[in-house]
N, C-alpha and C positions, 0 to 999 in steps of 0.2 A: 677491082676496086682497091684503093689504097687507104691505109689508116692515117696517112700524112695529114689530111685536113683536120682530123680530130686531135692531133698531137701538137698543134700550133701553140696552145697555151703553156705547154710544158716541153717545148722542143729542146731547150738547152739542158734541162734535167734528164730528158730521155737520152740525149747524146752522152751525158755524163754516166748514165747507167750502163750504156754500151761500153764505155771505157772501163768501168768496173768489171764487167764480164771479161774483157780482154786482159786486164792486168791482175785480176785476182785468181783466175783459173789457170795457174801455172804450177808446174811440178818439176822436181829434179829427175823424174823418170821420163825420158824422151817420148816414149810411146803414149803416155798419158797426155802430154802436151800436144802431141800430134792429133790424137783423137779429139781432144777438147777444141783445138783450133778448127778442125774440120767441121765440128758441130756448130761452133759459133759463126764461122764464115757462111755456113748454110742458112744462117739467119732464122727467119720465122716472122710472124706478125708482130711479136713483142706486145701483144695485147695485155698481158699481165702486168709488166712494168708500167705501161701506159695507164692502166686503171689505177694502179697504186699511186702514181704521181698526180693524176687528175683528182683523185679523191682527197689526197693530202692537201693540194693547193686549194681545192674547193672548200676544204675544211679550215682554211686560214693558216696552214703550215707554211713557214718561210725559212725553215732551217736547212742545213746541208746534209741531213741524213737520208733524204728521200731517194736519191739515185742508188745508194748502196742497198737500201731495203728493197727498192724496185728490182734491182739486179738479183737479189736473193730470191724474190718471188719467181723470177724467170728461171732460176736454177732449180727450184722445186719442179717446175713444169718440165724442164729438160731432162731431169733425172727420171721422172715418170715416163717420158717418151722412150728413153733408152731401155728401161725395164719392159715397157709395153711391147717394144719391137721384138724382144726375146720371147715374151709370152705368146705374141701373135705370129711369130715367125715371119715378120714383115721384112721385105727386101728393099722397099723404098721409103724414104722419109723426105718430104719437101722436094720431091722430084729427083733426088739423088739416092745413091745406094745408102742404106741405113748403116749405122755403126755396126750393128749385128751382122749385116751382110759382108762388110769389109773386114772386120776384125774378129768376128765370132761372138758367141754368147757370153763367154766368161769376161772378155774385155768390156763388152757393152754393159754388163751388170756392174762390174767394178768401177767403171768410169761414172756410171750413174750414182754409185755410192760416193764417189769423189765429189760430185756435184752436191750431194746431200751435205757432206762434211763442210765444204766451203760455204754453203748457205748457212749452216748452223753457226759457223764462226762469226759471220756477219751479224746474225741475230743476237748471239751472246755478247759480242762486242758492243752492240747498241745498248744493251743493258735493260731493255724493257721486258719484264716478266709477262706483261699482258700480251705483247706481240709474240713472245715465245710460245705462250699458251695457244694463241690463235693458230700459229703455224703448226705446232705439234698435233693439235686437235684436227686440223685440216688434213695432215698427212695420214693420220689414223683413219679418218673417214674415207679418204681416197683409197687406201689399202684395202679396207673392208669392202668397198664397192667393187674393186678389181676382183677380189676373191668371189664376191657374189656373182659377178659376171661369168667367171670361170665355171662356177657351179651350175650356171644355167646355159652353158655352151650347147648350142644346137638343140635347145629345149623348146619344142613347138608349143608348149603350154604357157609360156611366159606371157603375162598380160601387160597392158599399157602402164598400170600403176607400178609394177615391179621394174619395168624398164626406166621409167622416170626416176625411180629411186636410185638405180644404177648410175645414170648419167648425172644425177644430182651429186653423187659422191665423186664420180670420176672427173667431171668437168666443172660443174657449177660451184662446188665448195671452194675451189681454189680462186675462182674469180670473186666470190664473196669475200674470201680472206684478203685478197688484194685491196678491195675497197675498205674493208674494216681496218686494215693496217694503216691506210691513209687517214682514216677518221681518227684513229688513236694518235697518230702523229699530230693531227690538228687539235687534239684535246676537245673535241666537240661533246655535246651532251649525249647521254645514253640513248635517247630517242633518235638523234641524228645519226649516231653510229649504227644503230640497228637498221635505219632506213637505207644507209649506204650499203650495208651488208646484204639486205634483201634485194636491193637493186642489182648487185653483183651476182647473186644467186639466180635470179630470174633471167638476167642477161645470159648467164652460162647455159641455162636450159634452152633458151632460144638459139644460142650459138650451136649447141650440139645437135638440135633437131634440124637446123639448116645444114649442118655437116652431114647428117644422115641422107639428106636429099642429094647433096653434092657427090657423095660416094657413088651414086648410081648414074648421075647425069653429067658431071663435070668432065672436061677433057683432062687426061692425066698430066699433060704439060702444065696446066694451070693449077690443078688440085694437088699435085705432087705425090699422088698415090695411085695404085692401079684401080681402074674403074671396077666397081663391084667388089672392092677389097674386103668389106665387112662380110659379104656373102661367102667369099672364098675362105674366110677365117671362121665360118660357122656362127657368125653373130647375127641374131635377129634384131634389126634396128626398127625404129618406129614405122617407117613406110610399109615394111613387110609384115609387122605385127598387125597393123590395121587391115591389110589385104587378107591375111590368113584367117582372120576372124570371120570373113565373109566368103572366102573361097570354098568351092566344092571339094569333094574327096580327091578327084583326079588332079585338080590344080594343086592342092596341098601336097599330094604325092610327088608331083613334078618339082615343087620347090624343095621338098625334103631330099629327093635324089640329087638335085643340083648342089645342095649344101653338103651332103655327106660324101659326094664323089671326090676323088682325088684331084680332079681338074675341072674347072668351069670354063667351057669354051664360049665363044661369042654367041652361038645358037642358044645355049642354055641360059646365058645371061639375058638375052633378048626375051626369052620365054618368061623368065621371072619378072622382068620389067613390064611385060605386057599384063601380067596378073596384077602387079602393083598398080598400074595405070587403070586397069579395068575396075578396080575397087577403090579408086581415089586415094590410094596410099600416099602419094606425093602431095596431093592437094590438102588432105587432112593434116599431114605433117607440117606443111607450109602455114596452114591456118593456126595450128597450135604454136608454132614458133613465133608467129606474129602476135599472138595473144600474150605470150610470155614477155615479148619485147615491150608491149604496151604496159604490162604489169610493172616491168622494170622502170619505165618512165614515171609511172604514178608514184613510185617511192621517192622520187626527187621533187615532188610538188611542194613539200614544206620548205625547201631551200630557196633563198633569193636568187635572182638571176645573176649569172656570171659567165665568162667565156668557158670556164671549166664545166659548168652545168650544161651549156649548149653542146659541148663535145660529148659529154656523157649521154645526153639525149640523142645525139647523132649516132653514137655507137650502137644504140639499141636498134636503130634502123639499119645500120651497116651490117650487123650480124645476120639479119634476115635476108638482106638483098645481095650480099656478096656472092661472087662467082668463083672464089678460091679459098 
């Protein structure tokens, strides 16, 4: 599934944001430019700049700052991925070798910092203290959620509430910030700004829960990561948390051994998947993802109809139904 149909109302602005990424992320150090170009060419969904631009245009903004701020929100996301790949020891990103795998931990971390700096310059140049506060608060929450996740690594006592808190900080907060930045650009009322922010947050939860399912069932060529990658990294995601709450002692032991072992083969992965399916882990996750998507849509009810609103509503369905 492609995001293209939802980008129609802001196609020109999204293309301009892509140009900002290509022209702004330059360095006098050849290796930095090499790594940056590799990452940009590897693309991504560009969901964050799309949300920023849709929210801005839906809020009545018609200025020229949208593409630069949309690109800045994508830079935040990219920086976090570069750092995540080091923390998770991930070798694949979007179907290709990760920057960490190609250039090592140090370069991956430092280029991530380079993205932070370029993003910060765009925000500062724009001159809105409100947007600067939204961005810095979001990065703080994301960092805290990353640390919380690390502290609960391979923790079989983690519950659904704690997990939702982690993904709220890691994923949903940034999508909420994208929508809020768009609302600030459009200078909408406090209530409308809050509604767009809540839309982005619930959309983010729905997105990540769907991602949890794809990690187990999607083909690597489509998903861009190794199947069962979260399990290999010792992460208990929602489908497994649901299943473990109902599994018996032997089943829980099998999952634990699979997670703590140095290598998870096809047989072990299948055994874990069988346990998840037996206790409706996938179905429960899919249902919760759909509920959050519906919650996201409801936040848009106060807004009048527009092409941008239709795209935002469509994105809520997209994040649940996508296959990559």
